[in-house]
N, C-alpha and C positions, 0 to 999 in steps of 0.2 A: 406384819403380814397384811393388816388392814390398809396401812399406808401404801404398800406395794400394790395391793389389789386396786385401791382407789386411783393410783397413778396409771396402772394399766388400763383401767376403764376410761379414764380421761383421754389417754392416747388413742384408744379404740374409737371413741366418739369424734376425736379430732380427725382421725383418718377417714371416718365416714363422712364428715363434713367436707373435707378436702376433696373427696371423690365426687361430690355433687356438681351439678351444672351451675350452681350459684358461684362457685369459686374457680371452676375450670371450664368456662363457657366455650372458649375458642382456643384451639391448640396454639402453643407459643409460636410455631413456625409462621402462621398467618399474621400474627401481631407483628412479628419481626419484619415481615415483608410488606408492611404498610396498611394492613386492614385495620380500619379505625371505627367501624360501626359497632363492634363488640356484640353483646347479646341482642341488641336491637335489630341487627341485620338478620339474625336467626329468627327473631319474632316476625319480621316482615316475610320471610320465606315460609314460616308456618301458616301465615294468613293466605299466601299464594297457594300453598299446598291444599289448604282447606277449600279454596275456591275451585281447584281442579277436581277435588273429591265431589264437590257439588255438581260440577259439569258432568262428571262420569255417572253419578247416581241419579240426579234429578233430571238432567237433560239427555242422558244416555249418549253422550258424545264419545263414541268408540270406547266403551267402558272396559273392554278386555285389556286394552293398553293403558288408558289414561288412569284407571283406578290404581294399578300397580305402580305407575310412575309417580302419581300424587302421593301415595303412601311412602314410597322410598324418599321422596322429597321431604315429607313430614318427619320421618324418623331420624334422618341424618341431621336435621336442623334443630332437634331437641338439644338445648344447651348441655354440653358435656358428653354428647353421644358419639361424636366423631371418632375419638380415640378408642372407644369401646368397640364400635362397629368395624373400623378399618385398621386399628392399631396405631401405635404412637409413631409419628414421623420422626426420622432421625437423619443421620449423615453417614455416608460411607466414604472413607478416605482410601485412595489407591495411589500407588507409585506410578512412575512413568511408563511402566509396561503393564498397567492395569491389575497388578496384584493387590488384594485387599490388605491394608495396613491396620486399620481399626474401624469399628462401626459402633453405632449406638445412638440413643437420643442425646440431645444437647446436654441435658442434666447428667446423664450417665457419663458422657465424655468428660465433662467438667470434673466430675468426681474422680474418674480414673486417672486423669492427667494432672490433678491437683490445681485446677483452675476454678476461680470463684464463679458461681452460677447466679446470674441476676436476671430474673424474669419480671421485674417490676415495671418495665417499659420496653418498647421496641428498641430503643437505643441500648438498654441494658442487655437485651438478648443478642443484639448485633455485636456488642463489645465482648460478650461471652464467647460467641462464635469466633471472632477474630483472635481471641486469646487461645482458643482451642486449636485453630489452624496453626498458629505459631508454635504451640506446644507439641503438636504432631511433628512438625518439621524438625524441631529441636530433638525430639525423641528418636527420629530416624537417623539424624546425624550422629548422636551419641551412642546409637546402637540398642537402645532400650526397646525400640519397636522395630521388628524385622521388616525389611523391604528389599526386594531384589535390586532396585535402583536407589542408591543412597543419596542422589542429588536432591536436596530439599526443594529446589525450584520446580521439580517435576511432581511434587505431591499435589494431587487433585482430590476434590471431594464432590459428591453428588448430593444435591438437596432433596429432602423429602422422599427418601427411600424408606418405605415402611419396613423396618428391620426389627421392631420390638413388639411383643405381645400382639401378633396379628389377629385381627378380628374376623368375624363371619364374612363380611362383605369384601374383605381383602381377597378371600378365596373365590367367592361367587363372581367377583368382577373379572377374574381371569378369563371367563368365557367371553367377555367383551374385549378385554385387553389383548387376548390372543386370537381375536376375531373368529371364535368358534360359534357363538350364538347366531349371528346373522345368516350364515349359510344353512344352518339347521332350520331356521325359520323359513328360508326359501324352499327347503325340502318339503316342509309341511304345506306351504302355499302351493307348490307344484302338485302335491297329492290331492289338493282340494279344487284345483283349477281345471276347467273344461276349455281346451283350446279350440273346440269345434267352431264357435262363432268366428274366430280369427281365420281358421282354415277355410271356412265357407265363404268368407269375404276378405280376401287378402289385402284389399285396399285399406282395411282397418290398421294394418301395420304402418301405413303412412301417417295415419292419425296419431298412433302411439308415438311415432318418431317426432311428429310436429309438436307434441306436448312436452318434449324435452327442450324446447326452445328456451324455456325459463331458466334451465340450468346454465346454458352458455351465455345468455344475456347477463345473468346475475354474476357469473364468473368475471365478466368484464367490469361490472359495477363494483365488485369487491376489490378488484385490483386498483380501481380508481380511488377507493377509500383508503388505500394503503396496506391492504392485506397482501401477504406473499402468495405465490402461485398455489402452493399446497393448501394454505388456509382458504384461499378463494375457491379452490376446488371443493373443499369440504363444505363450505357454506352454500355454494351453488347447487349441490346435489339435493338440498332441501326442496328444490323446485320439482323434483320427481315425486314428491309426496310419498316417500318410501323410507320409513324409519330404519329398518335393518340395513338398507343400502347406505344410508347416511352414516350410520355407526361404522359399518365396514370400511367405507372410504376414508372417514376421518382417522380411524386407527391405522390404516395402511399408509396414510400420508404422514403419520407421526404427529398429528395435531391433537393429541389427547386432551390438552388444556382447553380446547374449544368444544370438546364433546358434550359437556352439560348443556350449553346453550343450543348447539346444533341438534342434539337428540330431542330436547324438550320442544324446540321449534318444529322439528319434523313431525313428531308424534302429535303435537298440538294441532298443526295444520291438517294432518290426516283426520283427526277427530272433528275438526271444524269444517270439513268439506261441505256439509249441508248448509253451512252459514256463508262460506266464502264464495262458493261457485255460482249459486243461482243469480245474484246480481250481475255478475260478469256475463253469464249466459244470456240474460235478457237484454243486456246492453249491446251485445255484439250480434244478436240475431233479430230478425223481424218476426212478427206474429205469423206471417205466411210461412216462413221457414220452419217455425216451431210446430206448425200444424201438419207438416209433411209426414205421410205414412209410408214406411218402407216395406218392400216386398219381403215375404217370408224367406228365411235363409234355407239354402238347400241342405238336405241331410248329408252328414259327413260319415264316411265309413270307418269302421274300427281300424282297418289297415292304415288309413290316412292318419288317424290319431296316434297310432303306434310309431309310424315313420317320422312324424313331425318332430318329436323331441330329439330323436337320434340325429336327424338331418341338421336341425338348428344348432345342436351342440357341436357337431362336426364342423360346420361352416364357421360359426363364431369362434370356436376353439382355434382354428387355423389362423384366422385373421386377427383375433384379439384374445390371446391366451389369458390375459389378466382379468377377463370377465368370467372365466370358467368357475372359480370357487362359488360364485353366486348363481350364475346361469346353469352350470352343470348340476348343482343340487336341485335347482328348480325343475330342470328337465328329468332328472332321476325320479323325483317325486311324481311327476306327471306320467312317466313311463310305468311306475308302479300302478298308478290308477288305471291307465288305459290298457295295460296288458291283460288285466283280469285274472292273472295266475297267482298273485301274491296278496290276497285280500287282507291277511293279518298285517303285513308290512304297510299296506295302504292305510288301513284303519289306525295303526299306531302313528304313522307320520302325520295324518290329518287330525288326529285327536290327542292322544296322550303326549306324544313328543312335542308337538307345537304348543300345546297348552302349558307344559312344564317349562319349556324354553321361554315362552312369552312371560310367564311369571318372573323367572329369574332375570330376563332381559329388562323388563319394565321396572322392577324394583331396583336393580343395580344402576340403571341409567338415572332413575330418580334420585338415588343417593349421591350422584355426582353434582346435583344442583345444590351444593353446599354454599351458604351465604357468602363466605369470603371469596369463593370462586365465581359465583353466579352474579352477584350484585356489582357489576362493572359496566362501564359505558360500552365496552366491546360487546357485551351480551345484548344490549339494546340494538346495536348495529346489526348483529347477526339475526335477531328476531325480525327486524325491519327488512333486511335483505331476503330473509326467508319468505315473508309474505309477498314480496315483489316477485321472487322466483316462482312461487306457487301460482300467483295470479297470471304471470306471463306464460307459464306452462298451460294453464287453462285456456288463455287467449290464443295461444299458438294452435292448439287442437281445434278450437272453434273456427279460427280463420281458415285453416286448411279444409275444415268441414264445409265452410261456405263456398270455397273454391270448387271442391268436389261436387257440391250441390249444383253449381252452375254447369260444370263440365258434364255431369250426368243428366242435365235437364230436369232437376228437381227430384231425383230418385234417392238422394241421401239427405237425411235430416242433420243439419250442422250440429245439433245438440249433442250427438254422440261423440263429437270431437273432444268435448270437455272431459269425457271419460278416459282420455288418453293418458292422464296422470296415473300413477301406480297404486292409488288407494283402492284396492280390490276388496269387495265389490261395491263399496260405498259410492264411488264416483259414477258407476253405471246406474245405480239406484237413483242418484240425484238427477241424471239425465232423463231417466224414466219419469220421475216425479214432476220435473219442469215441463216435460212434454204433455203429461196427462192433465196438468192444470189448464192447458189450452184445449185439449181434446181428451176427455176421460177414457175414450176407447182406443187411444193410440198406445201401442205397446212397443216401447223402444229398448226394453231391458236387454234382450238377447243381442240386438244390434250393437248396443253400447258395450256389451261384454267383449266384443272383438277388440276395439281400441283399448279397453281397460286392461286386458291381459297382454296386449301388445305393449302397453305402458310399463308393465312389470319387466318384460324383456328389454324395453328401451332404457329403463333406468339402470339395469345391470350392465348393459352395453356402454351407456354413458359413463358409468363409474369405471369400467374397464379402460375406456379411452383416456380418462383423466389420470388414472393410475399409470398407464403406459407412458403418458406424456410427462408427468411431473413427479411421480413417487420416487 
């Protein structure tokens, strides 16, 4: 009995050791597909995540978003954590008419099919998979595995379908995968947004449109770098400085492999608006232009504010239905706010709902910045293209602001054009701050909010255009 007990205890401790991150740092799938940094890649990502935590807490760079993203990035890169948080990646085999034949992790499939499992190297894993593929075909031919189509040449299999021991984030990520979270974020944004400055100064809509210039310029740049049209669209939308829109478009384009880099870039640049925009604003405007004081906006009636979301939804919906999931939810939230008859719904949308979705969206997006996926040359290209897109968007708004300044004989301060990107209300605050550094008594915030909320509409419309053209 003592010997049996000692043997059991030894087996227990062996199982415990084999479950640690020291022996199971990176899932076999990524090793098999060429990831060579091992645990060191995860340690690099842990340092990057810690830096983002620092920016969120110490520098207060969009902490509501960045802190959740940073922690998601941190937790997923703890060695051994991936398969606990997302589940074990496996393979699903189907026949020629898409009936499932067999599914499981590589180790399970090897055991079930009587194939040797070798996880000592990438070559060993690939050899194991090759043997499994042949064993499945043989089993279909001899009838031991049922399939509607018995032609072995039509047996197909899908990589990295999470089919075993699904983890918490596998389920939470469905809100991103099924593009549920981004429209709900837009519902909350709509409930918090006052479109009054835009209604009072319709020219603001032009500034919001001009700030989308970065999206279309970067789309061309991404094509020149060799990205396909769908991938280029997903990268280009970073120029709108709108994280939910970037996530939504990327998923609709079927470019989920690019999502970690695109989402981190989009949210990072949203958080870094106070750092990126001021140098561009000072470069493209003169001191005289920055000193311009704008006339007070006219009062906007309640009736105008109620009609606005209905009319915008109707017009855009007819012309560009693909923009409705985002724009429609944005306008619904705003209608809640402006109607004044559903205070509970308004409060829920702009507080509890958006806060909960922001937590889930931020953490799950962060968990996609897993070292084997994130540490690639392609990621650096996306981050570089993202900063170009955002900078060009800022410049586009500023340049049109300068043009409108000349056309109105100095009645429009070009600084408000930089607020045409979709980072609400941070971009408007930056325009206000840059203006007040020249004249402490110059109040541009409400004027800048017009282009800023126009930018939210503009990024949703730009996403709709790209979806209609390429999805």
